[in-house]
N, C-alpha and C positions, 0 to 999 in steps of 0.2 A: 878823514878824520875818523880814527876807529874806535873814540868812544866818545861817553858823553861827561866826563871826569870836569867839574867845573860850573857846566850850559848850566842852565836857569829855563825850566819849560814852566809855562802857564798852561793847567789843562781840567778843562772845563769838563762835569762830570767825572772825577775824579776818586770820585771817595770808596766805588766799587766797581765792578766790571772793570771792561774794556779801558776806563780808564786809571783807574788804581793801577791794572795790568804792566801799561804802559810808564807810569810812575815810575813800580819795582823795579823795572830794567832800568829805567833811567838813572837810579835809585843805587845799583850795581856798579855803577860807572862812578860815583860819588858826585850826582847830579843835583841841585836845587832845585825844587816842585812847589810848585803855586796849586796847592789842591784846594781847585774853588768844585765848590758844591751847596747843596743847599741845606742839607742832613744834618743840624749840631746835635741831636739829641737822637737815641735809637729809635729805632722805625720798626711799626710792628713783621711787618714782610720787605723788611729791605735789609738788606745786612750791612755793617758797617755804618758809621758818620765820619765826617772830614777831618773828626780830631784821630779816632783810629786808625785812618787810612795814614794823617800825619807820622804818626806810631809807627806802625807798617816801614815807611818809607828810611825814613831815620833806623829802623833796625835793620835794616837791608844797606845801609850805608851814603846813605844822601842826607842832604838836608830840604825840611820841609817848612811850609807855611799855611794854616790854616785860610780860607778865606769863602768865610760863609757870606752866598750870596745867589740870588735869583739871575740868573744867564738875562732874562728878559727886563730887567729894570739896568735902564743906561746909569744911573747915578751906579748902583752898587757893584757894577764893573764895571766901572770906570774905576770910584775904588779899590777896588780888587786890584786894577793895572798900577794903580800907584802903589800899592803895599811891597805889592810884587817887586816892584822897583827898588825901593827903600829897601827895604830887609838884602837883597842879594843884587842889588849895583846893577842892574837892564834885563830883558830878556831876550833869551837866544833863541828859541823856537816855543810857536804857540799851538796847543792842539785842541781842535775844536771837537771833542767829543758828544759833549750833551745832548740826548736827542728825546725827542719825544715822537710814541706810537699808538698810532690805533689803527686798526687795519678791519676798514669796513668801508662797504659803498654808499653813493652819494645820497642816499634817503637815511641808511642807519647812521652817518657820520654828524654829531651836533656840531653846532656852528663853532663853539666852543673848545671842540677839540679839534676842529680844522684851526680857530686862531693860535691854540696851545701848541700844534705841531709844525706850526708857521713861525711861531714868537721864539720858541725855543732850538730849532732848525736850522730855520733862514734867519733871522732877524740877529740872533744871539749868535750866530758863525763871522756874518757881517760884523757886527758891533762889536765882537771881539778881535777879528782883522783890523779892523778901526783905529779900536783903543791900543794895539799891542805896534803897530805899525811902528811909531816912531821911534819905538824901543827897538826893534829889529834890524831899522835901517841902520841901526847904531854899529850892532851885531858882528861879530866873525861867524861866517856858515850860518845865516838865518833861515830858517825853516816856521811855514803855516802849512800843517798836514789834519786835512778834515777826514772822519770818517763819515765817507758817502760813496756811493753806486757811481761805476760810469755809468756816462751820458749815452742814454740810447730812445732816440722819438721810438718806440715802438707801442701799440696799443695793449698788448699784453701785459705790458708791465705797470701802465697804468688803470687800465680796467676794471683790478681786482679792489684797487686803493686809493684810489683818484688822490685824495687830499693829502696823506701820505707820500706816495711817489712825489707829486709835483714838492711837498716840502722837503725831502733828502735830493730832490734834484737841483734845489734849489743850491742848499750846499754846495754842489758839485758844479755848478753854473761858476758859482763865488770860486772853484782853482781854475775853472777854464780859462774866465775875465783877469783875473788878482793875477794867476801867473803869466801873461802875457805882459799885462800892465806892469808887472813888477820886476821882469826878467831883467832889464838891464842893473836893475839898483841891487842886484843879485839876491834878492830874495827869494827862495826855493815856497813854489804852491803846490802840494800835492793830494789825492785823495786816495784811501785805503780801506776797503773792503774787507769782509772774510768770504771766502769762497765756500764755505759751510755755513750752518748755525752754529754760534756760539752762547754755549752755557752761560748766562747773565739772569742777573732778578727779573727783566724782560720777559724773557724765556720762560722763565719756570712760572712766573706770573700773569702773563697776558697769552704766551701765545701755544700752550700745551703742557707744562707742567711737567713731573716727570720723565714721561714716554719720549719728550722731545729734546730737554735735555739729555737723555742715555746717548741719545745718538746726535750729540752735538761734541764739540772741539772748545777747548778752554780757551780762557782768554790771553794765554800765554803764547800762542799762532801770531794772534795781530800784535800784540808786543811785542814780537823779535825781531817782525816782518817790518814794523816802523821804527821799533832801533836802527836798521839795516838804512832806509829810508832818513832817517834825521844824520846820520853818522856821512850821511853820500855829500858832495858836492853840491851848493845849492846854487852855483852859476850853470850847472852840467846837469843837475836833476832837478827839474820844474816842469807843472806840467802834465802831470801822468795821473793816470786812476788807473794805481796800483790792485792786485788782488794778494792775500796774504801769503796765499800757497806760494804760487808764480813767484813774488821776490824772495821767498825761500830756498825756492829751485835754481834761481839764475845765481845765487849765490854759494850751489852747492849740495844743498839742501836732498836727502834723498829720501828719508824716512821720519814720517811725519807721528808713528804709534805713538808717539809719546804726549800728541796733545788731543788725542782723543779721551772721552771722559769714559767711555766702555770700551777696553781693548776690543779689535776685532768687528765691531759694531758697523752696520752700514748707518755711514753720516749722511745729515739732510743737505743737500743744496741749499746756501743762503737766496734772500731774494736779491730778483735784479742780477742774475748771473744763469 
């Protein structure tokens, strides 16, 4: 499958950042996108809303549905899935992109932050998969893609921020288990993670500001890698822990300069790689 024309994508956290970039790349093919997010009104520190993302997707050539929902809410998530099916007739692709981050040690991590990360990262990923699966099983070439890192049970990945690592690896464990569970039914389940830091609102606001952003890549590299995965044969491409640059290299790309926020800058490797 060379493109996503006519396919319906359900993307959590699609109002900005990586989620929106994946949506816009699909929209360029003429895809349908359910934009799931909490931001209905402009936020002082976060760019864009669900509605502005819908406008951008439609301007890029796609069809979009605004789904105002908190991914921690079972009722709201189930309703968003139902609305998507009613609007577009089904769901072909689920992208579990919504994520919460808090990088601190055990003593410095409040329990409410632990709960937030596990509710958004692990529980919501599982719930979205659960609610979308009946529709994915009816789809041609169905995919689930989790924005989560390769699994590696080494202490160095856990020690600096145990709670965050547990939650992100929880998303990756969903890939490990669901890929095998759904292999015979033809539903692909894969993970994708960036090789470098990506310029997002979280990086800008929580992880170092302008200095870190200047040494980052744009979300488009993740979107292009995601597009490559999501257009692959779901019966053959499943159970993988992909890294964005490696995906694109494997498909012939050699020059990644266009993705750098600052041309020629020394890029910062992302967590877990």
